[in-house]
Backbone as XML, in Angstrom:
<?xml version="1.0"?>
<chain id="A" units="angstrom">
  <residue number="1" name="MET">
    <atom name="N" x="0.825" y="-1.191" z="0.000"/>
    <atom name="CA" x="0.000" y="0.000" z="0.000"/>
    <atom name="C" x="0.867" y="1.252" z="0.000"/>
  </residue>
  <residue number="2" name="VAL">
    <atom name="N" x="1.928" y="1.258" z="0.767"/>
    <atom name="CA" x="2.828" y="2.408" z="0.809"/>
    <atom name="C" x="3.493" y="2.607" z="-0.544"/>
  </residue>
  <residue number="3" name="LEU">
    <atom name="N" x="3.872" y="1.528" z="-1.219"/>
    <atom name="CA" x="4.503" y="1.641" z="-2.530"/>
    <atom name="C" x="3.569" y="2.273" z="-3.549"/>
  </residue>
  <residue number="4" name="LEU">
    <atom name="N" x="2.307" y="1.927" z="-3.517"/>
    <atom name="CA" x="1.346" y="2.518" z="-4.450"/>
    <atom name="C" x="1.191" y="4.012" z="-4.211"/>
  </residue>
  <residue number="5" name="LEU">
    <atom name="N" x="1.151" y="4.419" z="-2.973"/>
    <atom name="CA" x="1.033" y="5.836" z="-2.653"/>
    <atom name="C" x="2.269" y="6.588" z="-3.116"/>
  </residue>
  <residue number="6" name="THR">
    <atom name="N" x="3.437" y="6.024" z="-2.869"/>
    <atom name="CA" x="4.684" y="6.659" z="-3.296"/>
    <atom name="C" x="4.734" y="6.772" z="-4.812"/>
  </residue>
  <residue number="7" name="ALA">
    <atom name="N" x="4.357" y="5.722" z="-5.507"/>
    <atom name="CA" x="4.348" y="5.769" z="-6.968"/>
    <atom name="C" x="3.360" y="6.813" z="-7.463"/>
  </residue>
  <residue number="8" name="GLY">
    <atom name="N" x="2.212" y="6.922" z="-6.825"/>
    <atom name="CA" x="1.229" y="7.932" z="-7.208"/>
    <atom name="C" x="1.763" y="9.331" z="-7.026"/>
  </residue>
  <residue number="9" name="LEU">
    <atom name="N" x="2.487" y="9.569" z="-5.941"/>
    <atom name="CA" x="3.066" y="10.890" z="-5.709"/>
    <atom name="C" x="4.161" y="11.195" z="-6.717"/>
  </residue>
  <residue number="10" name="ALA">
    <atom name="N" x="4.930" y="10.195" z="-7.088"/>
    <atom name="CA" x="6.004" y="10.408" z="-8.061"/>
    <atom name="C" x="5.432" y="10.822" z="-9.409"/>
  </residue>
  <residue number="11" name="PHE">
    <atom name="N" x="4.318" y="10.227" z="-9.812"/>
    <atom name="CA" x="3.734" y="10.557" z="-11.099"/>
    <atom name="C" x="2.891" y="11.825" z="-11.048"/>
  </residue>
  <residue number="12" name="ALA">
    <atom name="N" x="2.584" y="12.328" z="-9.859"/>
    <atom name="CA" x="1.786" y="13.541" z="-9.735"/>
    <atom name="C" x="2.584" y="14.775" z="-10.124"/>
  </residue>
  <residue number="13" name="LYS">
    <atom name="N" x="3.904" y="14.700" z="-10.070"/>
    <atom name="CA" x="4.760" y="15.832" z="-10.403"/>
    <atom name="C" x="4.768" y="16.033" z="-11.923"/>
  </residue>
  <residue number="14" name="GLY">
    <atom name="N" x="4.780" y="17.284" z="-12.347"/>
    <atom name="CA" x="4.796" y="17.575" z="-13.769"/>
    <atom name="C" x="6.140" y="17.281" z="-14.398"/>
  </residue>
  <residue number="15" name="TYR">
    <atom name="N" x="6.173" y="17.292" z="-15.716"/>
    <atom name="CA" x="7.403" y="17.074" z="-16.469"/>
    <atom name="C" x="8.210" y="18.363" z="-16.462"/>
  </residue>
  <residue number="16" name="GLU">
    <atom name="N" x="9.487" y="18.294" z="-16.085"/>
    <atom name="CA" x="10.333" y="19.484" z="-15.995"/>
    <atom name="C" x="11.598" y="19.309" z="-16.825"/>
  </residue>
  <residue number="17" name="VAL">
    <atom name="N" x="12.028" y="20.402" z="-17.454"/>
    <atom name="CA" x="13.304" y="20.412" z="-18.164"/>
    <atom name="C" x="13.887" y="21.817" z="-18.076"/>
  </residue>
  <residue number="18" name="SER">
    <atom name="N" x="15.209" y="21.896" z="-17.908"/>
    <atom name="CA" x="15.906" y="23.189" z="-17.864"/>
    <atom name="C" x="17.005" y="23.175" z="-18.914"/>
  </residue>
  <residue number="19" name="LYS">
    <atom name="N" x="17.091" y="24.262" z="-19.679"/>
    <atom name="CA" x="18.103" y="24.367" z="-20.729"/>
    <atom name="C" x="18.514" y="25.819" z="-20.899"/>
  </residue>
  <residue number="20" name="LYS">
    <atom name="N" x="19.612" y="26.004" z="-21.617"/>
    <atom name="CA" x="20.063" y="27.338" z="-21.995"/>
    <atom name="C" x="19.414" y="27.718" z="-23.321"/>
  </residue>
  <residue number="21" name="ALA">
    <atom name="N" x="19.089" y="28.996" z="-23.444"/>
    <atom name="CA" x="18.617" y="29.571" z="-24.700"/>
    <atom name="C" x="19.382" y="30.874" z="-24.859"/>
  </residue>
  <residue number="22" name="GLY">
    <atom name="N" x="20.475" y="30.832" z="-25.591"/>
    <atom name="CA" x="21.340" y="32.007" z="-25.677"/>
    <atom name="C" x="21.911" y="32.313" z="-24.309"/>
  </residue>
  <residue number="23" name="ASP">
    <atom name="N" x="21.706" y="33.546" z="-23.828"/>
    <atom name="CA" x="22.183" y="33.949" z="-22.502"/>
    <atom name="C" x="21.182" y="33.635" z="-21.396"/>
  </residue>
  <residue number="24" name="TYR">
    <atom name="N" x="20.071" y="33.035" z="-21.728"/>
    <atom name="CA" x="19.009" y="32.787" z="-20.749"/>
    <atom name="C" x="19.045" y="31.352" z="-20.219"/>
  </residue>
  <residue number="25" name="ASP">
    <atom name="N" x="18.667" y="31.204" z="-18.954"/>
    <atom name="CA" x="18.386" y="29.900" z="-18.365"/>
    <atom name="C" x="16.873" y="29.756" z="-18.382"/>
  </residue>
  <residue number="26" name="VAL">
    <atom name="N" x="16.384" y="28.682" z="-18.975"/>
    <atom name="CA" x="14.947" y="28.488" z="-19.143"/>
    <atom name="C" x="14.533" y="27.197" z="-18.439"/>
  </residue>
  <residue number="27" name="ALA">
    <atom name="N" x="13.526" y="27.303" z="-17.573"/>
    <atom name="CA" x="12.950" y="26.133" z="-16.906"/>
    <atom name="C" x="11.523" y="25.974" z="-17.411"/>
  </residue>
  <residue number="28" name="LEU">
    <atom name="N" x="11.242" y="24.830" z="-17.975"/>
    <atom name="CA" x="9.945" y="24.537" z="-18.582"/>
    <atom name="C" x="9.291" y="23.411" z="-17.787"/>
  </residue>
  <residue number="29" name="THR">
    <atom name="N" x="8.049" y="23.617" z="-17.352"/>
    <atom name="CA" x="7.332" y="22.598" z="-16.586"/>
    <atom name="C" x="5.950" y="22.375" z="-17.193"/>
  </residue>
  <residue number="30" name="PHE">
    <atom name="N" x="5.658" y="21.120" z="-17.542"/>
    <atom name="CA" x="4.312" y="20.731" z="-17.960"/>
    <atom name="C" x="3.548" y="20.302" z="-16.723"/>
  </residue>
  <residue number="31" name="ASP">
    <atom name="N" x="2.248" y="20.545" z="-16.701"/>
    <atom name="CA" x="1.448" y="20.168" z="-15.537"/>
    <atom name="C" x="1.246" y="18.660" z="-15.431"/>
  </residue>
  <residue number="32" name="ARG">
    <atom name="N" x="1.515" y="17.926" z="-16.494"/>
    <atom name="CA" x="1.332" y="16.467" z="-16.469"/>
    <atom name="C" x="2.602" y="15.772" z="-16.938"/>
  </residue>
  <residue number="33" name="ASN">
    <atom name="N" x="2.846" y="14.585" z="-16.395"/>
    <atom name="CA" x="4.007" y="13.800" z="-16.789"/>
    <atom name="C" x="3.569" y="12.357" z="-16.984"/>
  </residue>
  <residue number="34" name="PRO">
    <atom name="N" x="3.521" y="11.891" z="-18.216"/>
    <atom name="CA" x="3.876" y="12.601" z="-19.438"/>
    <atom name="C" x="2.747" y="13.528" z="-19.884"/>
  </residue>
  <residue number="35" name="PRO">
    <atom name="N" x="3.066" y="14.509" z="-20.736"/>
    <atom name="CA" x="2.004" y="15.344" z="-21.302"/>
    <atom name="C" x="0.984" y="14.457" z="-22.018"/>
  </residue>
  <residue number="36" name="ILE">
    <atom name="N" x="-0.253" y="14.916" z="-22.065"/>
    <atom name="CA" x="-1.340" y="14.105" z="-22.610"/>
    <atom name="C" x="-1.837" y="14.663" z="-23.942"/>
  </residue>
  <residue number="37" name="ALA">
    <atom name="N" x="-2.590" y="13.845" z="-24.665"/>
    <atom name="CA" x="-3.313" y="14.344" z="-25.830"/>
    <atom name="C" x="-4.397" y="15.271" z="-25.292"/>
  </residue>
  <residue number="38" name="GLY">
    <atom name="N" x="-4.464" y="16.470" z="-25.824"/>
    <atom name="CA" x="-5.392" y="17.477" z="-25.312"/>
    <atom name="C" x="-4.615" y="18.651" z="-24.747"/>
  </residue>
  <residue number="39" name="ASP">
    <atom name="N" x="-5.268" y="19.411" z="-23.884"/>
    <atom name="CA" x="-4.657" y="20.624" z="-23.336"/>
    <atom name="C" x="-3.673" y="20.308" z="-22.216"/>
  </residue>
  <residue number="40" name="ASN">
    <atom name="N" x="-2.497" y="20.917" z="-22.304"/>
    <atom name="CA" x="-1.455" y="20.810" z="-21.290"/>
    <atom name="C" x="-1.041" y="22.225" z="-20.911"/>
  </residue>
  <residue number="41" name="MET">
    <atom name="N" x="-0.948" y="22.504" z="-19.626"/>
    <atom name="CA" x="-0.476" y="23.813" z="-19.175"/>
    <atom name="C" x="1.046" y="23.766" z="-19.055"/>
  </residue>
  <residue number="42" name="VAL">
    <atom name="N" x="1.687" y="24.798" z="-19.583"/>
    <atom name="CA" x="3.139" y="24.893" z="-19.568"/>
    <atom name="C" x="3.521" y="26.141" z="-18.786"/>
  </residue>
  <residue number="43" name="ASN">
    <atom name="N" x="4.436" y="25.990" z="-17.839"/>
    <atom name="CA" x="4.959" y="27.095" z="-17.038"/>
    <atom name="C" x="6.415" y="27.287" z="-17.446"/>
  </residue>
  <residue number="44" name="ILE">
    <atom name="N" x="6.810" y="28.518" z="-17.738"/>
    <atom name="CA" x="8.159" y="28.810" z="-18.216"/>
    <atom name="C" x="8.764" y="29.906" z="-17.352"/>
  </residue>
  <residue number="45" name="VAL">
    <atom name="N" x="9.914" y="29.620" z="-16.747"/>
    <atom name="CA" x="10.650" y="30.616" z="-15.971"/>
    <atom name="C" x="11.937" y="30.912" z="-16.732"/>
  </residue>
  <residue number="46" name="ILE">
    <atom name="N" x="12.186" y="32.193" z="-16.980"/>
    <atom name="CA" x="13.358" y="32.622" z="-17.739"/>
    <atom name="C" x="14.204" y="33.523" z="-16.853"/>
  </residue>
  <residue number="47" name="LYS">
    <atom name="N" x="15.510" y="33.229" z="-16.782"/>
    <atom name="CA" x="16.440" y="34.075" z="-16.033"/>
    <atom name="C" x="17.554" y="34.526" z="-16.965"/>
  </residue>
  <residue number="48" name="ASP">
    <atom name="N" x="17.980" y="35.778" z="-16.785"/>
    <atom name="CA" x="19.064" y="36.295" z="-17.608"/>
    <atom name="C" x="20.409" y="35.805" z="-17.071"/>
  </residue>
  <residue number="49" name="ALA">
    <atom name="N" x="21.498" y="36.259" z="-17.690"/>
    <atom name="CA" x="22.839" y="35.807" z="-17.313"/>
    <atom name="C" x="23.187" y="36.147" z="-15.868"/>
  </residue>
  <residue number="50" name="ALA">
    <atom name="N" x="22.555" y="37.178" z="-15.299"/>
    <atom name="CA" x="22.803" y="37.566" z="-13.907"/>
    <atom name="C" x="21.901" y="36.808" z="-12.932"/>
  </residue>
  <residue number="51" name="GLY">
    <atom name="N" x="21.033" y="35.934" z="-13.453"/>
    <atom name="CA" x="20.130" y="35.169" z="-12.594"/>
    <atom name="C" x="18.853" y="35.902" z="-12.237"/>
  </residue>
  <residue number="52" name="ILE">
    <atom name="N" x="18.591" y="37.020" z="-12.901"/>
    <atom name="CA" x="17.389" y="37.817" z="-12.644"/>
    <atom name="C" x="16.252" y="37.318" z="-13.532"/>
  </residue>
  <residue number="53" name="VAL">
    <atom name="N" x="15.079" y="37.149" z="-12.939"/>
    <atom name="CA" x="13.909" y="36.670" z="-13.676"/>
    <atom name="C" x="13.517" y="37.679" z="-14.751"/>
  </residue>
  <residue number="54" name="VAL">
    <atom name="N" x="13.312" y="37.193" z="-15.958"/>
    <atom name="CA" x="12.908" y="38.016" z="-17.098"/>
    <atom name="C" x="11.382" y="38.065" z="-17.139"/>
  </residue>
  <residue number="55" name="LYS">
    <atom name="N" x="10.839" y="39.288" z="-17.144"/>
    <atom name="CA" x="9.383" y="39.461" z="-17.153"/>
    <atom name="C" x="8.881" y="40.246" z="-18.362"/>
  </residue>
  <residue number="56" name="ASP">
    <atom name="N" x="9.791" y="40.666" z="-19.248"/>
    <atom name="CA" x="9.401" y="41.552" z="-20.346"/>
    <atom name="C" x="9.714" y="40.966" z="-21.724"/>
  </residue>
  <residue number="57" name="ALA">
    <atom name="N" x="9.577" y="39.665" z="-21.858"/>
    <atom name="CA" x="9.866" y="39.013" z="-23.137"/>
    <atom name="C" x="8.578" y="38.546" z="-23.805"/>
  </residue>
  <residue number="58" name="GLN">
    <atom name="N" x="8.668" y="38.329" z="-25.096"/>
    <atom name="CA" x="7.597" y="37.660" z="-25.829"/>
    <atom name="C" x="8.030" y="36.196" z="-25.923"/>
  </residue>
  <residue number="59" name="VAL">
    <atom name="N" x="7.172" y="35.289" z="-25.472"/>
    <atom name="CA" x="7.537" y="33.872" z="-25.389"/>
    <atom name="C" x="6.536" y="33.041" z="-26.188"/>
  </residue>
  <residue number="60" name="LYS">
    <atom name="N" x="7.063" y="32.223" z="-27.094"/>
    <atom name="CA" x="6.230" y="31.323" z="-27.893"/>
    <atom name="C" x="6.677" y="29.888" z="-27.643"/>
  </residue>
  <residue number="61" name="VAL">
    <atom name="N" x="5.709" y="28.988" z="-27.615"/>
    <atom name="CA" x="5.984" y="27.566" z="-27.423"/>
    <atom name="C" x="5.468" y="26.827" z="-28.652"/>
  </residue>
  <residue number="62" name="GLU">
    <atom name="N" x="6.306" y="25.940" z="-29.200"/>
    <atom name="CA" x="5.899" y="25.153" z="-30.362"/>
    <atom name="C" x="6.151" y="23.676" z="-30.088"/>
  </residue>
  <residue number="63" name="ALA">
    <atom name="N" x="5.146" y="22.874" z="-30.352"/>
    <atom name="CA" x="5.275" y="21.420" z="-30.267"/>
    <atom name="C" x="5.235" y="20.875" z="-31.685"/>
  </residue>
  <residue number="64" name="SER">
    <atom name="N" x="6.147" y="19.968" z="-32.000"/>
    <atom name="CA" x="6.147" y="19.362" z="-33.329"/>
    <atom name="C" x="6.418" y="17.869" z="-33.209"/>
  </residue>
  <residue number="65" name="MET">
    <atom name="N" x="5.798" y="17.123" z="-34.103"/>
    <atom name="CA" x="6.003" y="15.680" z="-34.170"/>
    <atom name="C" x="6.354" y="15.357" z="-35.614"/>
  </residue>
  <residue number="66" name="PRO">
    <atom name="N" x="7.467" y="14.647" z="-35.824"/>
    <atom name="CA" x="7.851" y="14.321" z="-37.200"/>
    <atom name="C" x="6.850" y="13.361" z="-37.847"/>
  </residue>
  <residue number="67" name="ALA">
    <atom name="N" x="6.910" y="13.304" z="-39.162"/>
    <atom name="CA" x="6.046" y="12.378" z="-39.898"/>
    <atom name="C" x="6.362" y="10.946" z="-39.491"/>
  </residue>
  <residue number="68" name="MET">
    <atom name="N" x="5.320" y="10.139" z="-39.462"/>
    <atom name="CA" x="5.458" y="8.708" z="-39.172"/>
    <atom name="C" x="4.754" y="7.954" z="-40.286"/>
  </residue>
  <residue number="69" name="PRO">
    <atom name="N" x="5.001" y="6.654" z="-40.420"/>
    <atom name="CA" x="4.324" y="5.906" z="-41.484"/>
    <atom name="C" x="2.806" y="6.110" z="-41.431"/>
  </residue>
  <residue number="70" name="GLY">
    <atom name="N" x="2.262" y="6.598" z="-42.520"/>
    <atom name="CA" x="0.826" y="6.810" z="-42.621"/>
    <atom name="C" x="0.328" y="8.087" z="-41.971"/>
  </residue>
  <residue number="71" name="MET">
    <atom name="N" x="1.244" y="8.918" z="-41.437"/>
    <atom name="CA" x="0.821" y="10.159" z="-40.764"/>
    <atom name="C" x="1.719" y="11.319" z="-41.190"/>
  </residue>
  <residue number="72" name="PRO">
    <atom name="N" x="1.126" y="12.469" z="-41.461"/>
    <atom name="CA" x="1.940" y="13.641" z="-41.791"/>
    <atom name="C" x="2.558" y="14.224" z="-40.518"/>
  </residue>
  <residue number="73" name="PRO">
    <atom name="N" x="3.539" y="15.109" z="-40.666"/>
    <atom name="CA" x="4.066" y="15.787" z="-39.475"/>
    <atom name="C" x="2.979" y="16.662" z="-38.855"/>
  </residue>
  <residue number="74" name="MET">
    <atom name="N" x="3.079" y="16.881" z="-37.554"/>
    <atom name="CA" x="2.092" y="17.704" z="-36.849"/>
    <atom name="C" x="2.819" y="18.777" z="-36.058"/>
  </residue>
  <residue number="75" name="SER">
    <atom name="N" x="2.141" y="19.910" z="-35.860"/>
    <atom name="CA" x="2.713" y="20.957" z="-35.016"/>
    <atom name="C" x="1.600" y="21.815" z="-34.433"/>
  </residue>
  <residue number="76" name="ASN">
    <atom name="N" x="1.943" y="22.485" z="-33.360"/>
    <atom name="CA" x="1.021" y="23.420" z="-32.718"/>
    <atom name="C" x="1.859" y="24.503" z="-32.064"/>
  </residue>
  <residue number="77" name="LYS">
    <atom name="N" x="1.453" y="25.748" z="-32.251"/>
    <atom name="CA" x="2.155" y="26.886" z="-31.657"/>
    <atom name="C" x="1.203" y="27.634" z="-30.746"/>
  </residue>
  <residue number="78" name="THR">
    <atom name="N" x="1.758" y="28.208" z="-29.685"/>
    <atom name="CA" x="0.960" y="29.040" z="-28.792"/>
    <atom name="C" x="1.852" y="30.119" z="-28.201"/>
  </residue>
  <residue number="79" name="GLU">
    <atom name="N" x="1.245" y="31.198" z="-27.814"/>
    <atom name="CA" x="1.978" y="32.291" z="-27.191"/>
    <atom name="C" x="1.757" y="32.236" z="-25.682"/>
  </residue>
  <residue number="80" name="ALA">
    <atom name="N" x="2.840" y="32.371" z="-24.931"/>
    <atom name="CA" x="2.751" y="32.350" z="-23.469"/>
    <atom name="C" x="2.469" y="33.758" z="-22.961"/>
  </residue>
  <residue number="81" name="THR">
    <atom name="N" x="1.762" y="33.846" z="-21.851"/>
    <atom name="CA" x="1.472" y="35.136" z="-21.229"/>
    <atom name="C" x="2.187" y="35.223" z="-19.888"/>
  </residue>
  <residue number="82" name="ALA">
    <atom name="N" x="2.613" y="36.436" z="-19.539"/>
    <atom name="CA" x="3.317" y="36.653" z="-18.276"/>
    <atom name="C" x="2.358" y="36.465" z="-17.112"/>
  </residue>
  <residue number="83" name="LYS">
    <atom name="N" x="2.848" y="35.775" z="-16.081"/>
    <atom name="CA" x="2.062" y="35.563" z="-14.866"/>
    <atom name="C" x="3.043" y="35.500" z="-13.698"/>
  </residue>
  <residue number="84" name="GLY">
    <atom name="N" x="3.150" y="36.594" z="-12.953"/>
    <atom name="CA" x="4.108" y="36.651" z="-11.844"/>
    <atom name="C" x="5.535" y="36.592" z="-12.352"/>
  </residue>
  <residue number="85" name="ASP">
    <atom name="N" x="6.317" y="35.668" z="-11.811"/>
    <atom name="CA" x="7.714" y="35.504" z="-12.228"/>
    <atom name="C" x="7.870" y="34.479" z="-13.346"/>
  </residue>
  <residue number="86" name="ALA">
    <atom name="N" x="6.784" y="34.134" z="-14.008"/>
    <atom name="CA" x="6.839" y="33.102" z="-15.041"/>
    <atom name="C" x="5.934" y="33.483" z="-16.210"/>
  </residue>
  <residue number="87" name="TYR">
    <atom name="N" x="5.940" y="32.626" z="-17.197"/>
    <atom name="CA" x="5.038" y="32.725" z="-18.340"/>
    <atom name="C" x="4.230" y="31.436" z="-18.371"/>
  </residue>
  <residue number="88" name="GLU">
    <atom name="N" x="2.972" y="31.520" z="-18.797"/>
    <atom name="CA" x="2.125" y="30.336" z="-18.895"/>
    <atom name="C" x="1.531" y="30.237" z="-20.291"/>
  </residue>
  <residue number="89" name="ALA">
    <atom name="N" x="1.372" y="29.000" z="-20.732"/>
    <atom name="CA" x="0.756" y="28.750" z="-22.034"/>
    <atom name="C" x="-0.057" y="27.473" z="-21.959"/>
  </residue>
  <residue number="90" name="LYS">
    <atom name="N" x="-1.130" y="27.434" z="-22.745"/>
    <atom name="CA" x="-1.907" y="26.203" z="-22.894"/>
    <atom name="C" x="-1.520" y="25.616" z="-24.245"/>
  </residue>
  <residue number="91" name="LEU">
    <atom name="N" x="-0.943" y="24.432" z="-24.209"/>
    <atom name="CA" x="-0.468" y="23.781" z="-25.424"/>
    <atom name="C" x="-1.319" y="22.546" z="-25.688"/>
  </residue>
  <residue number="92" name="ALA">
    <atom name="N" x="-2.007" y="22.545" z="-26.819"/>
    <atom name="CA" x="-2.872" y="21.421" z="-27.185"/>
    <atom name="C" x="-2.085" y="20.438" z="-28.047"/>
  </residue>
  <residue number="93" name="LEU">
    <atom name="N" x="-1.971" y="19.209" z="-27.561"/>
    <atom name="CA" x="-1.313" y="18.150" z="-28.324"/>
    <atom name="C" x="-2.394" y="17.259" z="-28.917"/>
  </residue>
  <residue number="94" name="SER">
    <atom name="N" x="-2.317" y="17.007" z="-30.219"/>
    <atom name="CA" x="-3.373" y="16.262" z="-30.902"/>
    <atom name="C" x="-3.325" y="14.762" z="-30.631"/>
  </residue>
  <residue number="95" name="MET">
    <atom name="N" x="-2.187" y="14.271" z="-30.128"/>
    <atom name="CA" x="-2.085" y="12.849" z="-29.793"/>
    <atom name="C" x="-0.932" y="12.641" z="-28.822"/>
  </residue>
  <residue number="96" name="SER">
    <atom name="N" x="-0.919" y="11.511" z="-28.170"/>
    <atom name="CA" x="0.205" y="11.201" z="-27.293"/>
    <atom name="C" x="1.365" y="10.721" z="-28.159"/>
  </residue>
  <residue number="97" name="GLY">
    <atom name="N" x="2.566" y="10.754" z="-27.606"/>
    <atom name="CA" x="3.729" y="10.300" z="-28.353"/>
    <atom name="C" x="4.890" y="11.253" z="-28.190"/>
  </residue>
  <residue number="98" name="PRO">
    <atom name="N" x="5.938" y="11.069" z="-28.992"/>
    <atom name="CA" x="7.165" y="11.860" z="-28.865"/>
    <atom name="C" x="7.067" y="13.228" z="-29.554"/>
  </residue>
  <residue number="99" name="TRP">
    <atom name="N" x="6.823" y="14.247" z="-28.787"/>
    <atom name="CA" x="6.742" y="15.611" z="-29.302"/>
    <atom name="C" x="8.053" y="16.341" z="-29.032"/>
  </residue>
  <residue number="100" name="ASN">
    <atom name="N" x="8.489" y="17.152" z="-29.986"/>
    <atom name="CA" x="9.618" y="18.060" z="-29.778"/>
    <atom name="C" x="9.037" y="19.390" z="-29.323"/>
  </residue>
  <residue number="101" name="ILE">
    <atom name="N" x="9.571" y="19.931" z="-28.239"/>
    <atom name="CA" x="9.074" y="21.192" z="-27.700"/>
    <atom name="C" x="10.158" y="22.250" z="-27.860"/>
  </residue>
  <residue number="102" name="ALA">
    <atom name="N" x="9.796" y="23.381" z="-28.456"/>
    <atom name="CA" x="10.722" y="24.500" z="-28.632"/>
    <atom name="C" x="10.121" y="25.742" z="-27.982"/>
  </residue>
  <residue number="103" name="VAL">
    <atom name="N" x="10.976" y="26.517" z="-27.330"/>
    <atom name="CA" x="10.562" y="27.787" z="-26.730"/>
    <atom name="C" x="11.363" y="28.884" z="-27.410"/>
  </residue>
  <residue number="104" name="LYS">
    <atom name="N" x="10.671" y="29.900" z="-27.938"/>
    <atom name="CA" x="11.332" y="31.038" z="-28.579"/>
    <atom name="C" x="11.099" y="32.266" z="-27.714"/>
  </residue>
  <residue number="105" name="ILE">
    <atom name="N" x="12.192" y="32.916" z="-27.342"/>
    <atom name="CA" x="12.152" y="34.098" z="-26.484"/>
    <atom name="C" x="12.607" y="35.295" z="-27.306"/>
  </residue>
  <residue number="106" name="THR">
    <atom name="N" x="11.789" y="36.340" z="-27.338"/>
    <atom name="CA" x="12.168" y="37.576" z="-28.014"/>
    <atom name="C" x="12.131" y="38.692" z="-26.980"/>
  </residue>
  <residue number="107" name="ARG">
    <atom name="N" x="13.266" y="39.385" z="-26.869"/>
    <atom name="CA" x="13.381" y="40.470" z="-25.885"/>
    <atom name="C" x="14.328" y="41.527" z="-26.438"/>
  </residue>
  <residue number="108" name="ALA">
    <atom name="N" x="13.906" y="42.767" z="-26.383"/>
    <atom name="CA" x="14.714" y="43.897" z="-26.863"/>
    <atom name="C" x="15.211" y="43.664" z="-28.291"/>
  </residue>
  <residue number="109" name="GLY">
    <atom name="N" x="14.334" y="43.107" z="-29.138"/>
    <atom name="CA" x="14.666" y="42.915" z="-30.542"/>
    <atom name="C" x="15.561" y="41.730" z="-30.838"/>
  </residue>
  <residue number="110" name="LYS">
    <atom name="N" x="15.956" y="40.955" z="-29.827"/>
    <atom name="CA" x="16.814" y="39.789" z="-30.028"/>
    <atom name="C" x="16.048" y="38.524" z="-29.672"/>
  </residue>
  <residue number="111" name="SER">
    <atom name="N" x="16.330" y="37.452" z="-30.423"/>
    <atom name="CA" x="15.638" y="36.182" z="-30.191"/>
    <atom name="C" x="16.606" y="35.099" z="-29.750"/>
  </residue>
  <residue number="112" name="ALA">
    <atom name="N" x="16.101" y="34.182" z="-28.938"/>
    <atom name="CA" x="16.843" y="32.997" z="-28.512"/>
    <atom name="C" x="15.851" y="31.848" z="-28.450"/>
  </residue>
  <residue number="113" name="SER">
    <atom name="N" x="16.332" y="30.643" z="-28.720"/>
    <atom name="CA" x="15.454" y="29.467" z="-28.707"/>
    <atom name="C" x="16.088" y="28.332" z="-27.927"/>
  </residue>
  <residue number="114" name="MET">
    <atom name="N" x="15.211" y="27.518" z="-27.365"/>
    <atom name="CA" x="15.676" y="26.277" z="-26.720"/>
    <atom name="C" x="14.901" y="25.120" z="-27.269"/>
  </residue>
</chain>
């Protein structure tokens, strides 16, 4: 019984990944792990080279899935909105499976991607 509860708690945590995008440190968290077919909430925290949270960027999230036998490639783009020290976006995935997620940050006329 304890093992089932522990396993349930482990899967309750969202999917998280942190990467560099140019001079920025970007932390991306999905509300579900693994993300599901349908709507997924994405939380994005961006910090500059000094470790200061970036609140004045335009942030876009794109999910893409390469073509598979009998299926064309798929993609979906959404724009994130600022919320406190983070950005949030609702990303709709048309099916479960291996999606590539890209985040594009535009600030002061310069762009960076992860």
